[in-house]
C-alpha positions in Angstrom: 131.1 20.8 112.5 128.0 21.8 110.6 124.7 20.0 110.9 121.6 19.6 108.7 118.6 21.6 110.2 114.9 20.9 109.5 113.1 24.2 109.7 109.4 25.1 109.7 108.0 28.6 109.1 104.7 27.6 110.6 103.7 25.3 113.4 102.3 22.7 111.1 104.0 23.7 107.9 106.4 21.8 105.6 109.9 20.9 106.7 112.8 22.6 104.8 116.4 21.7 105.2 119.3 24.2 105.7 122.9 24.0 106.8 123.8 25.3 110.2 127.2 26.6 109.1 129.3 28.1 111.9 126.3 28.5 114.2 125.4 26.2 117.0 121.7 25.5 116.9 119.4 23.2 118.9 115.8 22.0 118.2 113.3 24.8 119.2 115.6 27.7 118.3 114.6 30.4 115.8 116.9 31.3 112.9 116.8 33.7 109.9 117.1 32.2 106.5 117.2 33.6 103.0 114.3 32.3 100.8 113.0 33.0 97.3 110.5 35.4 98.8 113.1 37.2 100.9 114.3 37.1 104.5 112.2 34.9 106.8 112.2 33.5 110.3 111.7 29.8 111.0 112.0 27.4 113.9 114.3 24.4 114.0 112.4 21.1 114.4 115.1 18.6 113.5 118.9 18.3 113.6 120.8 15.6 111.7 124.3 14.9 110.6 123.6 13.6 107.0 121.3 15.1 104.4 117.9 13.4 103.8 117.6 10.7 101.2 117.3 12.1 97.6 119.1 15.4 98.4 122.7 16.3 97.6 124.8 18.4 100.1 125.2 21.1 97.4 121.5 21.7 97.3 121.3 22.6 101.0 121.8 26.3 101.6 123.2 27.7 104.9 121.1 29.8 107.3 121.6 33.6 107.3 122.1 34.2 111.0 120.6 33.8 114.5 117.8 36.3 115.4 118.2 39.2 117.7 115.5 40.4 120.3 114.5 43.0 117.7 113.9 40.3 115.1 111.8 38.4 117.5 109.6 41.4 118.2 109.3 42.2 114.5 108.1 38.6 113.9 105.4 39.0 116.6 104.2 42.2 115.0 104.1 40.5 111.6 101.9 37.8 112.9 99.4 40.3 114.2 99.5 42.2 110.9 98.8 39.0 109.0 95.7 38.3 111.0 94.4 41.8 110.5 95.1 41.7 106.8 93.2 38.4 106.5 90.1 39.9 108.1 90.3 43.0 106.0 90.7 41.1 102.7 87.7 38.9 103.5 85.6 42.0 103.9 86.8 43.4 100.6 86.0 40.1 98.9 82.5 40.0 100.2 81.8 43.7 99.3 83.0 43.2 95.8 81.2 39.8 95.5 84.2 37.9 94.1 84.0 34.2 93.6 87.1 33.3 95.7 88.0 32.0 99.1 90.8 33.5 101.1 93.0 30.8 102.7 96.0 32.4 104.5 98.1 35.6 104.6 101.9 35.6 104.8 103.9 38.7 105.8 107.6 38.6 105.1 110.1 39.4 107.9 111.1 42.8 106.4 107.5 43.6 105.3 108.6 44.0 101.8 105.7 41.9 100.5 102.4 40.5 101.8 101.2 37.3 100.0 97.4 36.4 100.0 96.6 32.7 99.2 93.1 31.9 97.9 91.2 29.2 96.0 88.7 29.8 93.2 86.8 27.5 90.7 88.1 29.6 87.8 89.8 32.8 86.8 89.0 35.9 89.0 89.5 39.5 88.2 90.9 40.9 91.4 92.5 44.1 90.2 90.2 46.3 92.2 90.9 44.2 95.3 94.6 44.7 94.9 94.2 48.4 94.7 92.2 48.4 98.0 95.0 46.3 99.7 97.8 48.5 98.5 96.0 51.7 99.8 95.7 50.1 103.2 99.2 48.6 103.7 101.4 50.6 101.3 103.6 47.6 100.3 103.8 45.0 97.5 100.7 42.8 97.4 100.6 39.4 95.7 97.5 37.2 95.3 98.4 33.6 94.6 95.8 31.0 93.6 96.3 27.5 95.0 94.5 24.2 94.7 92.3 22.4 97.2 95.2 20.1 98.2 97.4 23.0 99.0 94.6 24.5 101.0 94.3 21.5 103.2 98.1 21.5 103.6 98.1 25.1 104.8 95.1 24.9 107.1 95.5 21.3 108.3 92.8 18.7 109.1 92.3 15.3 110.6 92.1 12.5 108.1 90.0 9.3 108.1 92.8 7.5 110.0 92.4 9.8 112.9 95.8 11.5 112.5 96.9 14.8 111.0 96.8 14.8 107.2 100.0 13.6 105.6 100.3 16.7 103.4 100.4 18.8 106.6 102.8 16.6 108.5 105.6 15.6 106.2 104.7 15.7 102.5 106.6 18.3 100.5 105.3 17.4 97.0 102.0 15.9 95.9 102.3 12.6 94.0 99.7 11.8 91.3 96.9 9.5 92.5 94.6 7.6 90.1 91.5 5.4 90.5 93.5 2.5 89.1 95.5 2.4 92.3 92.4 1.9 94.3 91.3 -0.9 92.0 94.6 -2.7 92.2 94.5 -2.4 96.0 91.1 -4.1 96.1 89.4 -1.1 97.8 85.7 -0.3 97.7 85.2 2.4 95.1 83.2 4.5 97.5 84.1 8.2 97.2 83.6 8.7 100.9 86.1 5.9 101.7 88.9 6.7 99.2 88.7 10.5 99.3 90.4 12.8 101.7 89.3 16.0 103.4 90.2 18.0 100.3 87.8 15.9 98.2 90.5 14.3 96.1 91.8 10.8 96.2 93.8 9.9 99.3 97.5 10.6 99.0 98.3 7.5 101.0 97.2 5.3 98.0 100.5 6.2 96.3 102.6 5.1 99.3 101.8 1.4 98.9 101.4 1.2 95.2 104.9 -0.1 94.5 104.3 -3.1 96.9 101.1 -3.9 95.2 102.7 -3.8 91.7 105.4 -6.1 92.8 102.9 -8.5 94.3 100.6 -8.5 91.2 103.6 -9.5 89.0 103.8 -12.8 90.9 100.0 -13.5 90.9 97.7 -14.5 88.1 95.0 -12.2 86.7 91.8 -12.1 88.7 88.8 -13.5 86.8 90.8 -15.6 84.3 90.7 -19.4 84.0 93.9 -21.5 84.0 94.7 -25.1 83.4 96.5 -26.6 86.4 97.1 -30.0 87.9 93.8 -29.5 89.8 92.0 -29.0 86.5 90.5 -25.8 85.1 90.3 -23.3 87.9 89.2 -19.6 88.0 91.1 -17.0 90.0 88.7 -15.2 92.4 90.9 -12.8 94.4 94.4 -12.2 95.7 95.6 -11.1 99.2 98.8 -9.0 99.6 99.0 -9.3 103.3 98.7 -13.1 103.3 100.4 -13.5 99.9 97.7 -16.0 98.8 95.5 -16.7 95.8 91.9 -17.8 96.1 90.7 -20.1 93.2 87.5 -21.9 92.3 87.9 -25.5 91.1 85.7 -27.5 88.8 83.7 -28.9 91.7 82.7 -25.4 92.7 84.8 -25.3 95.9 87.1 -22.4 96.8 90.7 -23.0 97.7 93.3 -20.6 99.1 96.8 -21.2 97.9 100.0 -19.4 98.6 102.0 -17.9 95.7 104.6 -20.7 95.9 101.8 -23.4 95.8 100.2 -21.6 92.9 103.4 -21.7 90.9 103.9 -25.4 91.6 100.3 -26.2 90.6 100.7 -24.3 87.3 104.0 -26.0 86.4 102.6 -29.5 87.0 99.4 -28.9 85.0 98.1 -31.6 82.7 97.4 -31.0 79.0 93.7 -30.4 78.2 91.9 -32.4 75.5 91.7 -29.2 73.4 95.5 -28.8 73.6 96.0 -32.4 72.6 93.7 -32.0 69.6 95.5 -28.9 68.6 98.9 -30.6 68.6 100.1 -31.6 65.0 100.3 -35.4 64.4 103.5 -36.8 63.0 103.3 -37.9 59.3 104.2 -41.5 58.8 106.2 -42.4 55.6 104.3 -44.6 53.1 105.3 -48.3 52.9 107.3 -49.6 49.9 104.4 -51.8 48.6 102.1 -48.8 48.7 104.5 -46.8 46.6 104.7 -49.6 44.0 100.9 -49.8 43.8 100.6 -46.1 43.4 103.1 -46.2 40.5 101.1 -49.0 38.8 97.9 -47.1 39.1 99.5 -44.0 37.7 100.9 -46.0 34.8 97.5 -47.6 34.0 95.7 -44.3 34.1 98.3 -42.7 31.8 97.9 -45.6 29.3 94.1 -45.1 29.3 94.5 -41.4 28.7 96.7 -42.0 25.7 94.1 -44.4 24.2 91.3 -41.9 24.7 93.5 -39.2 23.1 94.1 -41.4 20.0 90.4 -42.1 19.7 89.5 -38.4 19.8 92.1 -37.7 17.1 90.7 -40.4 14.8 87.1 -39.1 15.2 88.3 -35.5 14.5 90.1 -36.7 11.3 87.0 -38.5 10.0 84.8 -35.5 10.7 87.2 -33.3 8.9 87.2 -35.5 5.9 83.5 -35.6 5.7 83.3 -31.8 5.9 85.8 -31.2 3.0 83.8 -33.2 0.4 82.1 -31.2 -2.5 78.3 -30.8 -3.1 77.1 -34.3 -3.9 80.4 -35.4 -5.6 82.2 -38.4 -4.1 86.0 -38.3 -4.3 87.8 -41.7 -4.4 91.3 -42.1 -3.2 93.8 -44.9 -3.4 94.0 -47.0 -0.3 97.5 -48.2 0.7 98.3 -51.8 1.1 97.2 -53.5 4.3 99.5 -55.1 6.9 100.1 -58.8 7.5 96.6 -59.2 9.0 95.0 -57.9 5.9 93.6 -54.8 7.6 94.3 -51.5 5.9 96.5 -49.1 8.0 94.8 -45.9 9.0 96.8 -42.9 8.1 97.7 -40.6 11.1 96.0 -37.3 11.3 98.0 -34.3 10.2 98.0 -30.8 11.7 95.9 -29.3 8.9 93.3 -32.1 9.2 93.1 -31.5 13.0 92.4 -27.8 12.5 89.8 -28.6 9.8 88.1 -31.2 12.0 88.0 -28.8 14.9 86.5 -26.0 12.8 83.9 -28.4 11.2 82.9 -29.7 14.6 82.4 -26.2 15.8 80.3 -25.4 12.7 78.3 -28.5 13.2 77.4 -27.6 16.8 76.2 -24.1 16.1 73.6 -23.2 13.4 75.0 -21.0 10.7 73.8 -17.4 10.8 74.6 -16.8 7.1 71.8 -16.8 4.6 71.8 -19.5 1.9 73.2 -18.3 -1.5 70.6 -17.6 -4.2 70.7 -19.8 -7.3 72.0 -18.2 -10.5 69.8 -17.3 -13.5 70.9 -20.4 -15.6 70.1 -22.7 -12.8 66.6 -21.2 -12.5 65.9 -21.7 -16.2 67.0 -25.4 -16.0 64.8 -26.0 -13.1 61.8 -24.5 -14.8 62.3 -26.7 -17.8 62.4 -29.9 -15.7 59.4 -28.8 -13.6 55.9 -29.9 -15.0 53.6 -27.1 -16.1 51.0 -26.0 -13.5 47.3 -25.9 -14.4 45.8 -22.6 -15.2 43.5 -21.4 -12.5 41.3 -19.3 -14.9 40.1 -22.3 -17.0 39.3 -24.7 -14.2 42.6 -26.3 -14.1 43.0 -26.8 -17.8 46.2 -25.8 -19.6 46.2 -22.3 -21.1 45.8 -22.1 -24.8 48.5 -20.9 -27.1 48.1 -17.2 -27.6 49.4 -17.4 -31.1 46.5 -19.6 -32.4 43.9 -16.9 -31.6 41.3 -19.5 -30.5 
């Protein structure tokens, strides 16, 4: 029966899983496996019957074979060659003044390739360095740039907790870590407290983030005011380990409530005066007497409007009649017989009279811009005859003498 083997290629490297196949392997044994880089030798650290969580049995590859004494001697020589290549590469980097830091050197089991891992703040032109390494070792050379987290993972270090870094012990992939996680976990935003050896945010912040998110869904928002059965309160802080909520009441006292007590206090809250004022009031139907009075008032007002309209029409008709008369000539018209009271019946205004009255009223309000018509020649002669003669200014106001008499 095959087993699942947890294999490490370095003492503090990552753990990779392979299938034992037909071989019988115990923890501490060396095995040869086929990797993406080629044939490599690793040491078994874990033996289990089922694959780890999140991995399918089809994804796990079997080991290649068990090592022979010659394979063990070759691995020892490769380790010595790796240390020598590390020292030689550092000298070449210093001599060429390249802005890069060499982290580790890996020699494959068959020496088909040597991999140099380094870190750098930017892009580095290492073509001349590759030429120097190829001349010295006569094999394929690969320079691979890694990040600061991978550097800590390969070298290893002691974290703030006093243990080996998680990335060195068991982490296989790096999860994204943001400053928002530190805020939601109520941590002091001090870079020295929330940063790891690599200078980045602690990887362990992502381990507990899911628990904090579930707890925050049940708790109110910190810093917000709520209307409860205790009055208006303000949420000061929350505690995940105690599962409590600390509030500040109207009297200025702090109270610590559990999540269940907080839910009960919010459900039994009393409506505030602002909420009562904002509620719409029901509209009462008007009484029957009120409706009757309203109808009477509407009828009286409509009757008065009719009377005013008739008076305006009569004034407009009289104004129109006055405007249609000639120059100084009075026109008489027959008056119809009066009614039983002896008063003459006023004829109703017609549409033409309304228009004429409206036009005349408008002409009466505005001064006419047209110039007055000049009198004709016959009218001037008639006026001169009726006018008395003016005294002659040359003879002291005496009438002028007849020019025909000659005296």
